BATOR-991737 format. One record per residue (C-alpha): residue number from 1; x, y, z. Coordinates in pm, 1 decimal, always signed. Example, Ala and Ser with C-alpha at 12.3 -4.5 7.8 and 13.67 -1.06 7.14 Angstrom:
<pts>
+-----+----------+----------+----------+
!  nr !       px !       py !       pz !
+-----+----------+----------+----------+
!   1 !  +1230.0 !   -450.0 !   +780.0 !
!   2 !  +1367.0 !   -106.0 !   +714.0 !
+-----+----------+----------+----------+
</pts>
This chain:
<pts>
+-----+----------+----------+----------+
!  nr !       px !       py !       pz !
+-----+----------+----------+----------+
!   1 !  +2022.0 !   +202.5 !  -1955.3 !
!   2 !  +1808.9 !   +470.3 !  -1878.3 !
!   3 !  +1523.3 !   +376.4 !  -1654.4 !
!   4 !  +1213.1 !   +697.3 !  -1547.6 !
!   5 !  +1036.2 !   +582.6 !  -1234.6 !
!   6 !   +758.4 !   +729.3 !  -1106.3 !
!   7 !   +562.7 !   +685.3 !   -746.7 !
!   8 !   +375.3 !   +877.2 !   -564.2 !
!   9 !   +267.2 !   +755.0 !   -248.2 !
!  10 !   +539.2 !   +647.8 !   +128.1 !
!  11 !   +422.0 !   +321.3 !    -21.5 !
!  12 !   +546.2 !   +345.2 !   -359.3 !
!  13 !   +848.7 !   +488.3 !   -277.5 !
!  14 !   +921.8 !   +157.2 !    -45.1 !
!  15 !   +903.1 !    -20.1 !   -360.4 !
!  16 !  +1043.2 !   +170.7 !   -591.2 !
!  17 !  +1324.8 !   +155.6 !   -394.0 !
!  18 !  +1375.9 !   -245.7 !   -360.1 !
!  19 !  +1289.1 !   -212.0 !   -759.4 !
!  20 !  +1581.1 !    -22.8 !   -827.7 !
!  21 !  +1768.8 !   -224.3 !   -578.7 !
!  22 !  +1719.4 !   -556.9 !   -774.2 !
!  23 !  +1783.6 !   -377.3 !  -1168.3 !
!  24 !  +2100.7 !   -284.2 !  -1025.3 !
!  25 !  +2151.6 !   -653.5 !   -999.8 !
!  26 !  +2061.2 !   -699.7 !  -1328.2 !
!  27 !  +2176.8 !   -369.8 !  -1556.5 !
!  28 !  +2574.2 !   -265.6 !  -1445.5 !
!  29 !  +2504.8 !   +101.3 !  -1475.4 !
!  30 !  +2144.8 !   +185.2 !  -1458.4 !
!  31 !  +2112.0 !   +567.8 !  -1505.5 !
!  32 !  +1769.1 !   +585.9 !  -1310.1 !
!  33 !  +1582.1 !   +903.1 !  -1298.0 !
!  34 !  +1288.4 !   +922.6 !  -1063.7 !
!  35 !   +964.2 !  +1086.2 !   -830.8 !
!  36 !   +949.9 !   +915.9 !   -533.0 !
!  37 !  +1086.7 !   +951.2 !   -186.9 !
!  38 !  +1417.5 !   +921.7 !    +15.6 !
!  39 !  +1430.7 !   +579.2 !    +12.6 !
!  40 !  +1475.1 !   +576.8 !   -382.9 !
!  41 !  +1691.5 !   +811.9 !   -385.6 !
!  42 !  +1929.5 !   +608.4 !   -137.2 !
!  43 !  +1905.4 !   +335.2 !   -388.9 !
!  44 !  +2058.8 !   +516.2 !   -618.9 !
!  45 !  +1817.9 !   +713.1 !   -846.0 !
!  46 !  +1818.7 !  +1106.6 !   -902.1 !
!  47 !  +1542.8 !  +1212.2 !   -739.1 !
!  48 !  +1331.9 !  +1488.1 !   -948.6 !
!  49 !  +1080.5 !  +1533.2 !   -724.7 !
!  50 !   +944.2 !  +1435.7 !   -395.0 !
!  51 !   +632.1 !  +1242.2 !   -313.0 !
!  52 !   +569.9 !  +1503.9 !    -24.3 !
!  53 !   +459.1 !  +1791.2 !   -309.9 !
!  54 !   +265.3 !  +1553.1 !   -475.7 !
!  55 !     +0.7 !  +1417.0 !   -198.1 !
!  56 !   -313.7 !  +1573.3 !   -271.5 !
!  57 !   -620.9 !  +1337.8 !    -66.8 !
!  58 !   -985.6 !  +1420.8 !   -144.9 !
!  59 !  -1181.1 !  +1601.9 !   -395.3 !
!  60 !  -1138.0 !  +1911.8 !   -208.6 !
!  61 !   -792.4 !  +1907.6 !   -188.1 !
!  62 !   -780.2 !  +1800.3 !   -541.9 !
!  63 !  -1000.8 !  +2085.8 !   -647.6 !
!  64 !   -758.5 !  +2362.5 !   -439.6 !
!  65 !   -429.9 !  +2230.4 !   -559.9 !
!  66 !   -579.0 !  +2172.2 !   -915.3 !
!  67 !   -326.6 !  +2419.5 !  -1044.9 !
!  68 !    -19.4 !  +2220.3 !   -873.0 !
!  69 !   -110.7 !  +1902.5 !  -1026.5 !
!  70 !   -116.7 !  +2073.5 !  -1357.9 !
!  71 !   +192.7 !  +2209.9 !  -1356.3 !
!  72 !   +358.9 !  +1934.7 !  -1212.6 !
!  73 !   +194.9 !  +1684.9 !  -1499.3 !
!  74 !   +350.3 !  +1946.5 !  -1774.5 !
!  75 !   +669.2 !  +1938.4 !  -1559.0 !
!  76 !   +724.8 !  +1559.5 !  -1562.4 !
!  77 !   +691.4 !  +1576.2 !  -1990.4 !
!  78 !   +925.9 !  +1774.1 !  -2015.5 !
!  79 !  +1139.8 !  +1592.1 !  -1791.6 !
!  80 !  +1090.6 !  +1260.2 !  -1966.7 !
!  81 !  +1096.1 !  +1379.0 !  -2317.3 !
!  82 !  +1428.9 !  +1563.8 !  -2215.7 !
!  83 !  +1581.9 !  +1200.8 !  -2059.0 !
!  84 !  +1421.5 !  +1038.7 !  -2303.9 !
!  85 !  +1454.6 !   +667.2 !  -2122.4 !
!  86 !  +1415.7 !   +327.3 !  -2223.1 !
!  87 !  +1171.6 !   +211.0 !  -2026.8 !
!  88 !   +915.8 !   +498.0 !  -1804.6 !
!  89 !   +805.1 !   +301.8 !  -1466.4 !
!  90 !   +473.9 !   +331.7 !  -1303.5 !
!  91 !   +427.2 !   +296.0 !   -952.7 !
!  92 !    +29.0 !   +271.1 !   -842.2 !
!  93 !    -26.4 !   +631.4 !   -867.3 !
!  94 !   -326.5 !   +557.1 !  -1092.4 !
!  95 !   -500.0 !   +922.7 !  -1091.6 !
!  96 !   -112.1 !  +1049.7 !  -1202.7 !
!  97 !    +28.0 !   +755.6 !  -1381.9 !
!  98 !   -219.0 !   +650.0 !  -1644.7 !
!  99 !   -261.8 !  +1033.3 !  -1743.7 !
! 100 !   +155.8 !   +992.9 !  -1803.7 !
! 101 !   +104.6 !   +629.9 !  -1983.1 !
! 102 !   -157.9 !   +777.9 !  -2212.2 !
! 103 !    +28.8 !  +1024.1 !  -2309.7 !
! 104 !   +363.8 !   +828.6 !  -2392.6 !
! 105 !   +161.2 !   +581.0 !  -2514.0 !
! 106 !    +22.6 !   +850.0 !  -2791.4 !
! 107 !   +377.8 !  +1015.3 !  -2868.9 !
! 108 !   +440.2 !   +654.7 !  -2933.4 !
! 109 !   +238.4 !   +582.8 !  -3179.9 !
! 110 !   +300.7 !   +902.4 !  -3365.2 !
! 111 !   +654.8 !   +766.3 !  -3399.5 !
! 112 !   +799.2 !  +1087.1 !  -3285.8 !
! 113 !   +988.7 !  +1191.4 !  -2961.1 !
! 114 !   +941.6 !   +923.8 !  -2698.9 !
! 115 !  +1065.6 !   +559.7 !  -2785.2 !
! 116 !  +1005.6 !   +410.8 !  -2400.4 !
! 117 !   +832.4 !   +153.1 !  -2311.1 !
! 118 !   +612.7 !   +177.1 !  -2066.2 !
! 119 !   +577.0 !    -86.2 !  -1771.3 !
! 120 !   +302.0 !    +16.9 !  -1495.7 !
! 121 !   +383.1 !   -153.1 !  -1199.8 !
! 122 !   +120.2 !   -279.1 !   -905.4 !
! 123 !   -227.2 !   -229.5 !  -1067.5 !
! 124 !   -469.5 !    +10.1 !   -951.2 !
! 125 !   -750.1 !   -122.9 !   -807.6 !
! 126 !   -968.4 !   -139.0 !  -1081.4 !
! 127 !  -1128.6 !   -471.4 !   -967.8 !
! 128 !  -1359.1 !   -263.5 !   -727.9 !
! 129 !  -1417.4 !     +0.9 !   -874.5 !
! 130 !  -1321.7 !   +232.7 !  -1133.2 !
! 131 !  -1295.9 !    -49.6 !  -1399.3 !
! 132 !  -1441.9 !   +151.0 !  -1656.2 !
! 133 !  -1020.9 !   +270.7 !  -1660.6 !
! 134 !   -912.0 !    -67.7 !  -1810.2 !
! 135 !   -971.0 !    -43.9 !  -2227.9 !
! 136 !   -739.6 !   +335.5 !  -2184.8 !
! 137 !   -496.3 !   +103.8 !  -1934.2 !
! 138 !   -450.2 !   -244.3 !  -2216.4 !
! 139 !   -433.2 !    +16.5 !  -2442.9 !
! 140 !   -156.3 !   +256.9 !  -2314.1 !
! 141 !    +39.9 !    +47.7 !  -2079.4 !
! 142 !   +300.3 !   -184.7 !  -2286.9 !
! 143 !   +342.7 !   -434.1 !  -1948.3 !
! 144 !    +95.6 !   -455.2 !  -1649.9 !
! 145 !   +271.5 !   -588.2 !  -1320.1 !
! 146 !    +34.8 !   -704.7 !  -1021.5 !
! 147 !   +112.1 !   -788.2 !   -649.8 !
! 148 !   -272.5 !   -995.4 !   -591.9 !
! 149 !   -246.5 !  -1338.7 !   -718.1 !
! 150 !   -625.1 !  -1294.2 !   -848.8 !
! 151 !   -575.6 !  -1026.7 !  -1017.9 !
! 152 !   -420.8 !  -1173.2 !  -1297.9 !
! 153 !   -683.7 !  -1440.2 !  -1321.7 !
! 154 !   -910.7 !  -1108.6 !  -1316.4 !
! 155 !   -702.6 !   -925.3 !  -1587.2 !
! 156 !   -711.6 !  -1243.3 !  -1812.5 !
! 157 !  -1070.7 !  -1364.4 !  -1784.0 !
! 158 !  -1278.9 !  -1009.1 !  -1792.6 !
! 159 !  -1061.4 !   -804.6 !  -2028.3 !
! 160 !   -831.9 !  -1096.7 !  -2172.7 !
! 161 !   -499.2 !   -885.6 !  -2063.6 !
! 162 !   -228.0 !  -1114.9 !  -2003.1 !
! 163 !    -53.8 !   -955.1 !  -1675.9 !
! 164 !   +265.8 !  -1022.0 !  -1467.9 !
! 165 !   +182.5 !  -1140.6 !  -1153.8 !
! 166 !   +506.6 !  -1155.1 !   -942.4 !
! 167 !   +426.0 !  -1216.1 !   -573.0 !
! 168 !   +366.3 !   -909.6 !   -298.0 !
! 169 !   +678.9 !   -717.6 !   -238.5 !
! 170 !   +587.8 !   -668.6 !   +108.7 !
! 171 !   +645.1 !  -1004.0 !   +184.8 !
! 172 !  +1008.8 !   -932.7 !   +156.3 !
! 173 !   +997.5 !   -596.9 !   +368.4 !
! 174 !   +787.1 !   -726.3 !   +636.5 !
! 175 !  +1106.8 !  -1043.5 !   +630.9 !
! 176 !  +1398.7 !   -817.8 !   +583.8 !
! 177 !  +1274.7 !   -648.7 !   +936.7 !
! 178 !  +1218.2 !   -949.3 !  +1116.2 !
! 179 !  +1562.1 !  -1069.7 !  +1040.4 !
! 180 !  +1752.9 !   -681.7 !  +1151.5 !
! 181 !  +1532.3 !   -787.7 !  +1520.5 !
! 182 !  +1611.5 !  -1131.7 !  +1564.5 !
! 183 !  +1742.5 !  -1187.9 !  +1896.9 !
! 184 !  +1625.9 !   -825.7 !  +1997.8 !
! 185 !  +1437.9 !   -804.6 !  +2364.1 !
! 186 !  +1049.0 !   -779.6 !  +2369.7 !
! 187 !   +990.8 !   -410.3 !  +2554.1 !
! 188 !   +642.4 !   -561.0 !  +2700.2 !
! 189 !   +434.5 !   -878.5 !  +2604.0 !
! 190 !   +180.6 !   -796.3 !  +2688.9 !
! 191 !    +95.1 !   -481.2 !  +2381.2 !
! 192 !   -212.7 !   -386.7 !  +2177.3 !
! 193 !   -107.3 !   -179.8 !  +1860.6 !
! 194 !   -356.6 !    +55.6 !  +1719.9 !
! 195 !   -312.7 !   +114.8 !  +1373.6 !
! 196 !   -606.7 !   +387.7 !  +1236.1 !
! 197 !   -509.2 !   +508.3 !   +965.7 !
! 198 !   -330.1 !   +781.7 !   +814.6 !
! 199 !   -659.6 !  +1036.0 !   +735.6 !
! 200 !   -809.2 !  +1340.4 !  +1032.9 !
! 201 !  -1132.2 !  +1252.5 !   +886.2 !
! 202 !  -1061.3 !   +878.2 !   +867.0 !
! 203 !   -866.5 !   +856.8 !  +1251.5 !
! 204 !  -1184.8 !  +1132.1 !  +1445.2 !
! 205 !  -1347.4 !   +829.9 !  +1279.6 !
! 206 !  -1219.2 !   +515.2 !  +1434.5 !
! 207 !   -962.9 !   +580.3 !  +1686.6 !
! 208 !  -1220.2 !   +723.3 !  +1960.0 !
! 209 !  -1370.3 !   +358.3 !  +1934.9 !
! 210 !  -1068.3 !   +191.7 !  +2003.1 !
! 211 !   -939.2 !   +445.0 !  +2302.3 !
! 212 !  -1304.6 !   +330.6 !  +2455.6 !
! 213 !  -1231.9 !     -5.7 !  +2408.3 !
! 214 !   -921.4 !     +2.3 !  +2609.6 !
! 215 !  -1066.4 !    +54.9 !  +2926.5 !
! 216 !  -1164.9 !   -283.9 !  +2936.7 !
! 217 !   -824.1 !   -412.7 !  +2919.6 !
! 218 !   -653.8 !   -228.6 !  +3176.7 !
! 219 !   -372.8 !   -457.4 !  +3218.9 !
! 220 !   -232.9 !   -453.2 !  +2820.6 !
! 221 !    -51.7 !   -132.2 !  +2745.3 !
! 222 !   -220.2 !    +17.9 !  +2393.2 !
! 223 !    +18.6 !   +206.9 !  +2186.9 !
! 224 !    -89.1 !   +399.4 !  +1910.0 !
! 225 !   +122.6 !   +400.2 !  +1585.5 !
! 226 !    +67.6 !   +806.5 !  +1440.6 !
! 227 !    +29.7 !   +884.5 !  +1095.2 !
! 228 !   +392.4 !  +1051.8 !   +986.2 !
! 229 !   +235.9 !  +1365.2 !   +818.1 !
! 230 !    +32.7 !  +1415.1 !  +1170.3 !
! 231 !   +113.0 !  +1650.6 !  +1408.8 !
! 232 !   +129.4 !  +1506.4 !  +1755.9 !
! 233 !   -133.3 !  +1792.7 !  +1880.4 !
! 234 !   -400.3 !  +1636.3 !  +1651.3 !
! 235 !   -371.3 !  +1302.1 !  +1838.8 !
! 236 !   -323.0 !  +1491.3 !  +2180.8 !
! 237 !   -698.5 !  +1538.5 !  +2201.4 !
! 238 !   -801.7 !  +1191.5 !  +2127.1 !
! 239 !   -507.8 !   +996.7 !  +2416.2 !
! 240 !   -489.3 !  +1254.9 !  +2702.3 !
! 241 !   -781.7 !  +1097.4 !  +2926.6 !
! 242 !   -669.3 !   +755.4 !  +2834.8 !
! 243 !   -387.1 !   +608.0 !  +3119.9 !
! 244 !   -280.2 !   +273.1 !  +2928.3 !
! 245 !   -262.6 !   +398.2 !  +2593.3 !
! 246 !    +85.9 !   +525.4 !  +2506.1 !
! 247 !   +206.9 !   +644.9 !  +2087.4 !
! 248 !   +500.7 !   +628.9 !  +1875.9 !
! 249 !   +601.5 !   +776.2 !  +1508.0 !
! 250 !   +804.5 !   +538.4 !  +1265.7 !
! 251 !   +814.0 !   +256.3 !  +1456.3 !
! 252 !   +486.0 !    +66.1 !  +1311.4 !
! 253 !   +698.5 !   -224.0 !  +1239.6 !
! 254 !   +882.2 !   -261.5 !  +1565.7 !
! 255 !   +479.6 !   -254.4 !  +1720.5 !
! 256 !   +404.3 !   -481.0 !  +1496.2 !
! 257 !   +743.0 !   -711.3 !  +1636.9 !
! 258 !   +567.1 !   -704.4 !  +1981.1 !
! 259 !   +232.2 !   -671.9 !  +1976.4 !
! 260 !    -10.0 !   -943.9 !  +2134.1 !
! 261 !   -303.8 !   -812.5 !  +1838.2 !
! 262 !   -398.2 !   -483.9 !  +1656.9 !
! 263 !   -678.8 !   -314.0 !  +1600.4 !
! 264 !   -639.0 !   -158.6 !  +1206.3 !
! 265 !   -757.5 !    +44.6 !   +962.2 !
! 266 !   -851.6 !    -90.1 !   +625.6 !
! 267 !   -605.1 !    -22.4 !   +388.2 !
! 268 !   -236.7 !   -276.2 !   +313.6 !
! 269 !   -167.3 !   -228.0 !   +734.9 !
! 270 !   -446.6 !   -482.6 !   +704.2 !
! 271 !   -176.5 !   -702.4 !   +524.7 !
! 272 !   +156.8 !   -587.1 !   +673.0 !
! 273 !    +12.9 !   -679.1 !  +1026.7 !
! 274 !    -57.5 !  -1036.1 !   +896.0 !
! 275 !   +271.5 !  -1096.1 !   +757.8 !
! 276 !   +382.6 !   -985.1 !  +1109.8 !
! 277 !   +178.9 !  -1325.7 !  +1253.8 !
! 278 !    -27.3 !  -1041.3 !  +1486.7 !
! 279 !   -433.2 !  -1115.9 !  +1527.4 !
! 280 !   -643.9 !   -864.2 !  +1412.1 !
! 281 !   -970.2 !   -690.3 !  +1378.4 !
! 282 !  -1029.4 !   -473.1 !  +1095.8 !
! 283 !  -1250.6 !   -144.9 !  +1188.7 !
! 284 !  -1343.1 !    +70.7 !   +922.0 !
! 285 !  -1581.2 !   +381.0 !   +960.7 !
! 286 !  -1636.6 !   +676.8 !   +723.9 !
! 287 !  -1894.6 !   +943.9 !   +755.3 !
! 288 !  -2239.0 !   +802.0 !   +648.6 !
! 289 !  -2240.7 !   +972.7 !   +261.5 !
! 290 !  -1975.1 !   +855.5 !   +214.5 !
! 291 !  -2004.2 !   +538.4 !   +267.4 !
! 292 !  -2344.2 !   +508.7 !   +146.0 !
! 293 !  -2141.1 !   +640.1 !   -181.4 !
! 294 !  -1889.6 !   +340.7 !   -178.9 !
! 295 !  -2145.1 !    +87.5 !    -89.8 !
! 296 !  -2249.5 !   +156.7 !   -419.2 !
! 297 !  -1991.3 !   +200.2 !   -650.6 !
! 298 !  -1723.8 !    -45.5 !   -464.0 !
! 299 !  -1820.3 !   -463.0 !   -603.0 !
! 300 !  -1615.3 !   -619.5 !   -391.2 !
! 301 !  -1654.8 !   -890.4 !   -129.1 !
! 302 !  -1411.1 !   -826.1 !   +169.6 !
! 303 !  -1266.9 !   -468.6 !   +288.0 !
! 304 !   -954.1 !   -642.2 !   +436.9 !
! 305 !   -672.0 !   -752.8 !   +201.3 !
! 306 !   -622.8 !  -1054.4 !   +359.8 !
! 307 !   -966.0 !  -1102.0 !   +333.6 !
! 308 !   -982.4 !  -1062.4 !    -66.3 !
! 309 !   -678.6 !  -1267.2 !   -125.4 !
! 310 !   -762.8 !  -1586.1 !    +88.8 !
! 311 !  -1107.2 !  -1531.6 !    -57.0 !
! 312 !  -1311.4 !  -1558.2 !   +277.9 !
! 313 !  -1356.4 !  -1376.0 !   +633.3 !
! 314 !   -980.2 !  -1473.0 !   +778.1 !
! 315 !  -1008.2 !  -1158.6 !   +986.1 !
! 316 !  -1311.1 !   -966.5 !  +1113.0 !
! 317 !  -1440.1 !   -700.5 !   +969.7 !
! 318 !  -1629.1 !   -482.2 !  +1148.2 !
! 319 !  -1770.4 !   -182.5 !   +922.6 !
! 320 !  -1973.2 !   +164.9 !   +972.3 !
! 321 !  -2193.0 !    +52.1 !  +1208.7 !
! 322 !  -2077.4 !   -279.8 !  +1352.6 !
! 323 !  -1789.1 !    -97.3 !  +1473.5 !
! 324 !  -1917.7 !     -4.4 !  +1796.1 !
! 325 !  -1692.4 !     +3.6 !  +2190.4 !
! 326 !  -1869.3 !   -392.5 !  +2208.1 !
! 327 !  -1844.1 !   -561.6 !  +1912.3 !
! 328 !  -1435.4 !   -405.4 !  +1908.4 !
! 329 !  -1412.2 !   -558.1 !  +2273.5 !
! 330 !  -1595.0 !   -878.5 !  +2215.8 !
! 331 !  -1338.2 !   -963.4 !  +1906.6 !
! 332 !  -1025.9 !   -802.7 !  +2072.6 !
! 333 !  -1061.5 !  -1060.6 !  +2360.5 !
! 334 !  -1132.9 !  -1363.1 !  +2086.2 !
! 335 !   -758.7 !  -1233.2 !  +1970.4 !
! 336 !   -632.3 !  -1262.5 !  +2332.4 !
! 337 !   -852.3 !  -1513.8 !  +2526.3 !
! 338 !   -949.3 !  -1841.2 !  +2276.1 !
! 339 !   -693.2 !  -2015.0 !  +2213.3 !
! 340 !   -861.0 !  -2243.9 !  +1851.7 !
! 341 !   -923.7 !  -1907.7 !  +1707.2 !
! 342 !   -584.9 !  -1804.5 !  +1741.7 !
! 343 !   -435.7 !  -2204.2 !  +1626.8 !
! 344 !   -719.8 !  -2094.2 !  +1283.4 !
! 345 !   -535.5 !  -1762.4 !  +1254.5 !
! 346 !   -203.8 !  -1862.7 !  +1263.5 !
! 347 !   -285.2 !  -2146.4 !  +1013.2 !
! 348 !   -448.0 !  -1902.9 !   +809.4 !
! 349 !   -148.5 !  -1657.1 !   +785.1 !
! 350 !    +82.1 !  -1904.0 !   +648.1 !
! 351 !   -131.1 !  -2003.8 !   +403.1 !
! 352 !   -143.2 !  -1661.9 !   +281.2 !
! 353 !   +242.5 !  -1577.7 !   +301.2 !
! 354 !   +245.4 !  -1884.1 !    +84.9 !
! 355 !    +17.5 !  -1782.8 !   -169.8 !
! 356 !   +228.4 !  -1447.3 !   -217.2 !
! 357 !   +539.9 !  -1605.5 !   -191.5 !
! 358 !   +493.2 !  -1858.9 !   -431.8 !
! 359 !   +687.0 !  -1704.1 !   -730.8 !
! 360 !   +950.5 !  -1619.6 !   -493.8 !
! 361 !  +1166.6 !  -1169.4 !   -470.2 !
! 362 !   +845.4 !   -986.8 !   -625.1 !
! 363 !  +1065.2 !   -719.7 !   -619.6 !
! 364 !  +1317.9 !   -929.4 !   -889.8 !
! 365 !  +1057.4 !  -1096.6 !  -1086.3 !
! 366 !   +929.0 !   -739.1 !  -1132.0 !
! 367 !  +1248.8 !   -567.7 !  -1189.7 !
! 368 !  +1356.0 !   -838.1 !  -1482.9 !
! 369 !  +1016.3 !   -740.4 !  -1657.6 !
! 370 !  +1130.4 !   -413.8 !  -1582.7 !
! 371 !  +1518.1 !   -460.3 !  -1722.6 !
! 372 !  +1391.5 !   -655.6 !  -2001.3 !
! 373 !  +1154.5 !   -411.0 !  -2172.5 !
! 374 !  +1473.4 !   -136.7 !  -2163.6 !
! 375 !  +1635.9 !   -356.6 !  -2337.1 !
! 376 !  +1382.2 !   -493.9 !  -2611.1 !
! 377 !  +1229.4 !    -97.8 !  -2654.0 !
! 378 !  +1175.5 !     -3.5 !  -3015.2 !
+-----+----------+----------+----------+
</pts>
């Protein structure tokens, strides 16, 4: 059968590659064409476009690259029509993928050149903002696959839409990495991980505070995880005056296997850190204007995925004006020296993992839905 898969970011490439591996267990000779990255290509898909050529962050960058984005959409549609897939699998990346879903649905409704089933894997976070997207999503997507447990209830109770919850694919990814390094001796036992994010603006706001905290813990080695897309020179101006700070690139998981605690920017990294069992403080600070706008638009109790999934404050969130050197030092001290706090976190992390893996291997579950959709194509 023929599968056309679109991922527009590094995380989508990772989850797409695991999906492809599982599809190949269910379909002996799948023909898979994709937009994604090196991992999806290595898993056996024909790579049409790399996500590096697709990632435009922020309003200004999108406007500046509008012609490229529109050309990408046009090329993508033409390529899908030429390939004639049995199923179209759209992985996250909502700005692009929801447009493709709408276009594909319209063509199918006309009974014309496209017959593919439309599967969306990893729901946009519409429960946080842009809820107005949901009616169109429900109309245009044949199968919605979600990876956060509360999303199934959200779609059912609020929108009367039955979606498929498969578990979270990061559980398997983290478990496989842990197994690959089992028995390896840690390089040190006094490491604090710093994960300040991937965008220059957010790093510039938060990293100086994280670094200043390092002065209060001279006996610890603070290691900064650099973002893949940012040059060394960008970080150098921040870290040069700190004696107990070093950095790594493309070794975040290795860092998390060795860290005693972590200072983490909100996002998927908060969940990865928890799955590695590392006590963490979640740090968020943006420009005041952006924060005030976000506060009015975003309707959620917590910003950390760990807390959202558990529906309680498992990890401390220091947001905006709460993120100071004093408060971060205080919270890090608790993670390092408060035994009761460490035990509580350990229990909560175990419960979190159980919730996310209760349905088994997420990628395998998603692959079954995708293959079944391909078989049932009109």
